[in-house]
N, CA, C and O atoms as a printed pandas DataFrame, in Angstrom:
     atom_number atom_name residue_name chain_id  residue_number  x_coord  y_coord  z_coord
0              1         N          MET        A               1 -172.135 -196.742  101.745
1              2        CA          MET        A               1 -172.391 -197.401  103.012
2              3         C          MET        A               1 -172.333 -196.409  104.179
3              4         O          MET        A               1 -173.037 -196.587  105.173
4              5         N          LYS        A               2 -171.527 -195.399  104.071
5              6        CA          LYS        A               2 -171.391 -194.462  105.179
6              7         C          LYS        A               2 -172.700 -193.708  105.420
7              8         O          LYS        A               2 -173.012 -193.384  106.566
8              9         N          ASN        A               3 -173.477 -193.421  104.364
9             10        CA          ASN        A               3 -174.740 -192.712  104.531
10            11         C          ASN        A               3 -175.738 -193.539  105.337
11            12         O          ASN        A               3 -176.428 -192.995  106.199
12            13         N          LYS        A               4 -175.826 -194.825  105.077
13            14        CA          LYS        A               4 -176.749 -195.678  105.826
14            15         C          LYS        A               4 -176.336 -195.747  107.289
15            16         O          LYS        A               4 -177.191 -195.774  108.174
16            17         N          TYR        A               5 -175.050 -195.774  107.545
17            18        CA          TYR        A               5 -174.563 -195.846  108.914
18            19         C          TYR        A               5 -174.903 -194.574  109.678
19            20         O          TYR        A               5 -175.302 -194.642  110.841
20            21         N          SER        A               6 -174.754 -193.429  109.050
21            22        CA          SER        A               6 -175.063 -192.176  109.728
22            23         C          SER        A               6 -176.566 -191.980  109.868
23            24         O          SER        A               6 -177.007 -191.366  110.840
24            25         N          ILE        A               7 -177.362 -192.475  108.939
25            26        CA          ILE        A               7 -178.814 -192.375  109.040
26            27         C          ILE        A               7 -179.324 -193.214  110.200
27            28         O          ILE        A               7 -180.266 -192.817  110.886
28            29         N          LYS        A               8 -178.712 -194.371  110.426
29            30        CA          LYS        A               8 -179.110 -195.206  111.564
30            31         C          LYS        A               8 -178.821 -194.494  112.876
31            32         O          LYS        A               8 -179.631 -194.538  113.803
32            33         N          HIS        A               9 -177.680 -193.844  112.957
33            34        CA          HIS        A               9 -177.341 -193.106  114.163
34            35         C          HIS        A               9 -178.269 -191.908  114.354
35            36         O          HIS        A               9 -178.666 -191.600  115.478
36            37         N          LEU        A              10 -178.607 -191.247  113.276
37            38        CA          LEU        A              10 -179.516 -190.106  113.360
38            39         C          LEU        A              10 -180.898 -190.548  113.825
39            40         O          LEU        A              10 -181.499 -189.892  114.676
40            41         N          CYS        A              11 -181.404 -191.633  113.291
41            42        CA          CYS        A              11 -182.713 -192.149  113.709
42            43         C          CYS        A              11 -182.694 -192.543  115.179
43            44         O          CYS        A              11 -183.637 -192.246  115.913
44            45         N          PHE        A              12 -181.641 -193.202  115.612
45            46        CA          PHE        A              12 -181.519 -193.582  117.018
46            47         C          PHE        A              12 -181.486 -192.347  117.914
47            48         O          PHE        A              12 -182.119 -192.326  118.970
48            49         N          LEU        A              13 -180.762 -191.340  117.503
49            50        CA          LEU        A              13 -180.661 -190.116  118.282
50            51         C          LEU        A              13 -182.009 -189.401  118.367
51            52         O          LEU        A              13 -182.374 -188.900  119.431
52            53         N          VAL        A              14 -182.739 -189.348  117.278
53            54        CA          VAL        A              14 -184.059 -188.700  117.271
54            55         C          VAL        A              14 -185.024 -189.446  118.183
55            56         O          VAL        A              14 -185.773 -188.823  118.935
56            57         N          ILE        A              15 -185.011 -190.758  118.124
57            58        CA          ILE        A              15 -185.889 -191.560  118.983
58            59         C          ILE        A              15 -185.509 -191.379  120.447
59            60         O          ILE        A              15 -186.381 -191.264  121.309
60            61         N          LEU        A              16 -184.229 -191.354  120.724
61            62        CA          LEU        A              16 -183.766 -191.183  122.098
62            63         C          LEU        A              16 -184.167 -189.823  122.662
63            64         O          LEU        A              16 -184.662 -189.738  123.786
64            65         N          ILE        A              17 -183.958 -188.772  121.897
65            66        CA          ILE        A              17 -184.307 -187.420  122.349
66            67         C          ILE        A              17 -185.814 -187.271  122.512
67            68         O          ILE        A              17 -186.269 -186.667  123.484
68            69         N          SER        A              18 -186.593 -187.806  121.585
69            70        CA          SER        A              18 -188.044 -187.683  121.692
70            71         C          SER        A              18 -188.576 -188.469  122.884
71            72         O          SER        A              18 -189.546 -188.051  123.517
72            73         N          THR        A              19 -187.962 -189.585  123.192
73            74        CA          THR        A              19 -188.390 -190.364  124.353
74            75         C          THR        A              19 -188.164 -189.589  125.647
75            76         O          THR        A              19 -189.048 -189.543  126.503
76            77         N          PHE        A              20 -187.004 -188.988  125.793
77            78        CA          PHE        A              20 -186.735 -188.233  127.013
78            79         C          PHE        A              20 -187.556 -186.960  127.083
79            80         O          PHE        A              20 -187.948 -186.553  128.177
80            81         N          SER        A              21 -187.828 -186.321  125.966
81            82        CA          SER        A              21 -188.609 -185.091  126.005
82            83         C          SER        A              21 -190.071 -185.378  126.323
83            84         O          SER        A              21 -190.729 -184.559  126.966
84            85         N          ILE        A              22 -190.588 -186.513  125.892
85            86        CA          ILE        A              22 -191.977 -186.866  126.191
86            87         C          ILE        A              22 -192.130 -187.153  127.682
87            88         O          ILE        A              22 -193.128 -186.757  128.285
88            89         N          THR        A              23 -191.175 -187.822  128.272
89            90        CA          THR        A              23 -191.302 -188.138  129.696
90            91         C          THR        A              23 -191.180 -186.883  130.553
91            92         O          THR        A              23 -191.822 -186.803  131.601
92            93         N          THR        A              24 -190.389 -185.914  130.149
93            94        CA          THR        A              24 -190.295 -184.687  130.938
94            95         C          THR        A              24 -191.503 -183.789  130.697
95            96         O          THR        A              24 -191.844 -182.986  131.566
96            97         N          ALA        A              25 -192.153 -183.900  129.556
97            98        CA          ALA        A              25 -193.327 -183.075  129.280
98            99         C          ALA        A              25 -194.525 -183.525  130.109
99           100         O          ALA        A              25 -195.436 -182.730  130.341
100          101         N          ASN        A              26 -194.548 -184.757  130.555
101          102        CA          ASN        A              26 -195.670 -185.250  131.346
102          103         C          ASN        A              26 -195.597 -184.817  132.800
103          104         O          ASN        A              26 -196.581 -184.967  133.524
104          105         N          ALA        A              27 -194.485 -184.295  133.246
105          106        CA          ALA        A              27 -194.364 -183.847  134.628
106          107         C          ALA        A              27 -195.065 -182.499  134.770
107          108         O          ALA        A              27 -194.559 -181.479  134.303
108          109         N          GLN        A              28 -196.215 -182.500  135.406
109          110        CA          GLN        A              28 -197.017 -181.289  135.549
110          111         C          GLN        A              28 -196.989 -180.802  136.980
111          112         O          GLN        A              28 -196.855 -181.593  137.913
112          113         N          ILE        A              29 -197.118 -179.497  137.149
113          114        CA          ILE        A              29 -197.182 -178.900  138.474
114          115         C          ILE        A              29 -198.598 -179.063  138.999
115          116         O          ILE        A              29 -199.564 -178.815  138.277
116          117         N          VAL        A              30 -198.723 -179.471  140.230
117          118        CA          VAL        A              30 -200.040 -179.651  140.843
118          119         C          VAL        A              30 -200.311 -178.453  141.739
119          120         O          VAL        A              30 -199.530 -178.150  142.642
120          121         N          PHE        A              31 -201.426 -177.773  141.483
121          122        CA          PHE        A              31 -201.821 -176.627  142.285
122          123         C          PHE        A              31 -202.791 -177.073  143.373
123          124         O          PHE        A              31 -203.509 -178.057  143.190
124          125         N          PRO        A              32 -202.824 -176.372  144.492
125          126        CA          PRO        A              32 -203.794 -176.720  145.542
126          127         C          PRO        A              32 -205.214 -176.416  145.072
127          128         O          PRO        A              32 -205.418 -175.658  144.125
128          129         N          ASP        A              33 -206.188 -177.018  145.748
129          130        CA          ASP        A              33 -207.587 -176.874  145.333
130          131         C          ASP        A              33 -208.182 -175.521  145.697
131          132         O          ASP        A              33 -209.250 -175.183  145.187
132          133         N          ASP        A              34 -207.545 -174.737  146.548
133          134        CA          ASP        A              34 -208.120 -173.471  146.967
134          135         C          ASP        A              34 -207.758 -172.304  146.046
135          136         O          ASP        A              34 -207.962 -171.150  146.423
136          137         N          VAL        A              35 -207.231 -172.571  144.858
137          138        CA          VAL        A              35 -206.875 -171.524  143.912
138          139         C          VAL        A              35 -208.137 -171.044  143.201
139          140         O          VAL        A              35 -208.927 -171.859  142.725
140          141         N          ASN        A              36 -208.330 -169.730  143.126
141          142        CA          ASN        A              36 -209.492 -169.154  142.457
142          143         C          ASN        A              36 -209.175 -168.989  140.977
143          144         O          ASN        A              36 -208.392 -168.116  140.601
144          145         N          ASP        A              37 -209.775 -169.818  140.140
145          146        CA          ASP        A              37 -209.521 -169.782  138.703
146          147         C          ASP        A              37 -210.531 -168.915  137.946
147          148         O          ASP        A              37 -210.398 -168.734  136.735
148          149         N          GLU        A              38 -211.518 -168.388  138.627
149          150        CA          GLU        A              38 -212.578 -167.648  137.953
150          151         C          GLU        A              38 -212.155 -166.238  137.555
151          152         O          GLU        A              38 -212.453 -165.801  136.443
152          153         N          THR        A              39 -211.477 -165.528  138.427
153          154        CA          THR        A              39 -211.096 -164.153  138.119
154          155         C          THR        A              39 -209.660 -164.121  137.594
155          156         O          THR        A              39 -208.770 -164.725  138.192
156          157         N          PRO        A              40 -209.430 -163.429  136.493
157          158        CA          PRO        A              40 -208.061 -163.358  135.968
158          159         C          PRO        A              40 -207.175 -162.481  136.848
159          160         O          PRO        A              40 -207.648 -161.537  137.480
160          161         N          ALA        A              41 -205.892 -162.803  136.878
161          162        CA          ALA        A              41 -204.957 -162.041  137.699
162          163         C          ALA        A              41 -204.727 -160.655  137.108
163          164         O          ALA        A              41 -204.618 -159.677  137.848
164          165         N          ALA        A              42 -204.653 -160.563  135.791
165          166        CA          ALA        A              42 -204.463 -159.283  135.122
166          167         C          ALA        A              42 -205.400 -159.242  133.917
167          168         O          ALA        A              42 -205.113 -159.859  132.891
168          169         N          PRO        A              43 -206.516 -158.524  134.029
169          170        CA          PRO        A              43 -207.446 -158.480  132.895
170          171         C          PRO        A              43 -206.828 -157.753  131.702
171          172         O          PRO        A              43 -206.302 -156.648  131.833
172          173         N          ILE        A              44 -206.902 -158.385  130.560
173          174        CA          ILE        A              44 -206.329 -157.808  129.346
174          175         C          ILE        A              44 -207.498 -157.493  128.421
175          176         O          ILE        A              44 -207.926 -158.346  127.644
176          177         N          ASP        A              45 -208.008 -156.283  128.501
177          178        CA          ASP        A              45 -209.100 -155.913  127.619
178          179         C          ASP        A              45 -209.091 -154.441  127.247
179          180         O          ASP        A              45 -209.664 -154.072  126.222
180          181         N          GLY        A              46 -208.469 -153.601  128.033
181          182        CA          GLY        A              46 -208.554 -152.165  127.806
182          183         C          GLY        A              46 -207.690 -151.662  126.675
183          184         O          GLY        A              46 -208.157 -150.885  125.842
184          185         N          PHE        A              47 -206.445 -152.084  126.627
185          186        CA          PHE        A              47 -205.513 -151.510  125.671
186          187         C          PHE        A              47 -205.274 -152.386  124.442
187          188         O          PHE        A              47 -204.404 -152.070  123.630
188          189         N          VAL        A              48 -206.010 -153.458  124.289
189          190        CA          VAL        A              48 -205.800 -154.317  123.125
190          191         C          VAL        A              48 -206.191 -153.583  121.852
191          192         O          VAL        A              48 -205.436 -153.581  120.880
192          193         N          GLY        A              49 -207.360 -152.963  121.847
193          194        CA          GLY        A              49 -207.805 -152.220  120.670
194          195         C          GLY        A              49 -206.903 -151.042  120.360
195          196         O          GLY        A              49 -206.622 -150.756  119.196
196          197         N          LEU        A              50 -206.451 -150.364  121.396
197          198        CA          LEU        A              50 -205.538 -149.237  121.216
198          199         C          LEU        A              50 -204.201 -149.707  120.641
199          200         O          LEU        A              50 -203.635 -149.047  119.770
200          201         N          GLY        A              51 -203.702 -150.831  121.119
201          202        CA          GLY        A              51 -202.448 -151.378  120.601
202          203         C          GLY        A              51 -202.560 -151.813  119.153
203          204         O          GLY        A              51 -201.639 -151.595  118.366
204          205         N          ILE        A              52 -203.680 -152.428  118.793
205          206        CA          ILE        A              52 -203.891 -152.831  117.397
206          207         C          ILE        A              52 -203.976 -151.606  116.500
207          208         O          ILE        A              52 -203.395 -151.586  115.415
208          209         N          ALA        A              53 -204.700 -150.580  116.950
209          210        CA          ALA        A              53 -204.816 -149.351  116.152
210          211         C          ALA        A              53 -203.457 -148.678  115.980
211          212         O          ALA        A              53 -203.139 -148.191  114.895
212          213         N          ALA        A              54 -202.653 -148.649  117.046
213          214        CA          ALA        A              54 -201.320 -148.046  116.950
214          215         C          ALA        A              54 -200.434 -148.859  116.006
215          216         O          ALA        A              54 -199.666 -148.283  115.235
216          217         N          GLY        A              55 -200.532 -150.177  116.058
217          218        CA          GLY        A              55 -199.752 -151.019  115.150
218          219         C          GLY        A              55 -200.135 -150.809  113.699
219          220         O          GLY        A              55 -199.268 -150.774  112.826
220          221         N          ILE        A              56 -201.424 -150.669  113.432
221          222        CA          ILE        A              56 -201.877 -150.407  112.063
222          223         C          ILE        A              56 -201.376 -149.047  111.594
223          224         O          ILE        A              56 -200.911 -148.905  110.463
224          225         N          TYR        A              57 -201.474 -148.051  112.467
225          226        CA          TYR        A              57 -201.019 -146.702  112.112
226          227         C          TYR        A              57 -199.527 -146.687  111.775
227          228         O          TYR        A              57 -199.126 -146.156  110.739
228          229         N          PHE        A              58 -198.706 -147.273  112.654
229          230        CA          PHE        A              58 -197.262 -147.271  112.401
230          231         C          PHE        A              58 -196.888 -148.132  111.203
231          232         O          PHE        A              58 -195.939 -147.815  110.485
232          233         N          GLY        A              59 -197.623 -149.216  110.982
233          234        CA          GLY        A              59 -197.348 -150.050  109.812
234          235         C          GLY        A              59 -197.644 -149.339  108.508
235          236         O          GLY        A              59 -196.861 -149.410  107.561
236          237         N          ILE        A              60 -198.782 -148.649  108.458
237          238        CA          ILE        A              60 -199.138 -147.901  107.249
238          239         C          ILE        A              60 -198.167 -146.747  107.049
239          240         O          ILE        A              60 -197.756 -146.471  105.922
240          241         N          ARG        A              61 -197.796 -146.067  108.137
241          242        CA          ARG        A              61 -196.863 -144.943  108.036
242          243         C          ARG        A              61 -195.500 -145.399  107.514
243          244         O          ARG        A              61 -194.878 -144.700  106.713
244          245         N          LYS        A              62 -195.037 -146.562  107.962
245          246        CA          LYS        A              62 -193.756 -147.071  107.485
246          247         C          LYS        A              62 -193.833 -147.486  106.028
247          248         O          LYS        A              62 -192.893 -147.255  105.267
248          249         N          LYS        A              63 -194.943 -148.095  105.629
249          250        CA          LYS        A              63 -195.105 -148.534  104.241
250          251         C          LYS        A              63 -195.186 -147.327  103.301
251          252         O          LYS        A              63 -194.628 -147.362  102.204
252          253         N          VAL        A              64 -195.866 -146.271  103.716
253          254        CA          VAL        A              64 -195.975 -145.074  102.883
254          255         C          VAL        A              64 -194.632 -144.378  102.771
255          256         O          VAL        A              64 -194.283 -143.881  101.700
256          257         N          SER        A              65 -193.866 -144.334  103.864
257          258        CA          SER        A              65 -192.585 -143.642  103.820
258          259         C          SER        A              65 -191.571 -144.406  102.958
259          260         O          SER        A              65 -190.660 -143.788  102.408
260          261         N          ARG        A              66 -191.699 -145.690  102.831
261          262        CA          ARG        A              66 -190.792 -146.469  101.969
262          263         C          ARG        A              66 -191.087 -146.232  100.492
263          264         O          ARG        A              66 -190.181 -146.291   99.661
264          265         N          LYS        A              67 -192.338 -145.968  100.163
265          266        CA          LYS        A              67 -192.710 -145.749   98.766
266          267         C          LYS        A              67 -192.207 -144.402   98.260
267          268         O          LYS        A              67 -191.957 -144.238   97.066
268          269         N          GLU        A              68 -192.061 -143.449   99.156
269          270        CA          GLU        A              68 -191.639 -142.110   98.738
270          271         C          GLU        A              68 -190.169 -141.990   98.557
271          272         O          GLU        A              68 -189.675 -140.918   98.207
């Protein structure tokens, strides 16, 4: 009987927490209409390929050094 009692409390707690989290998730920040959404604040395009290449290099180097 104790398991059923604790499961009821757990279900109630999950429902209660999910209810409060859903209501707080709906609160959105409203931005003014004069915000320029077309141009990004920080363009991320130059070093992405370099970072991926460096990650591949260091990953292969670490894997090779572990085998030796």
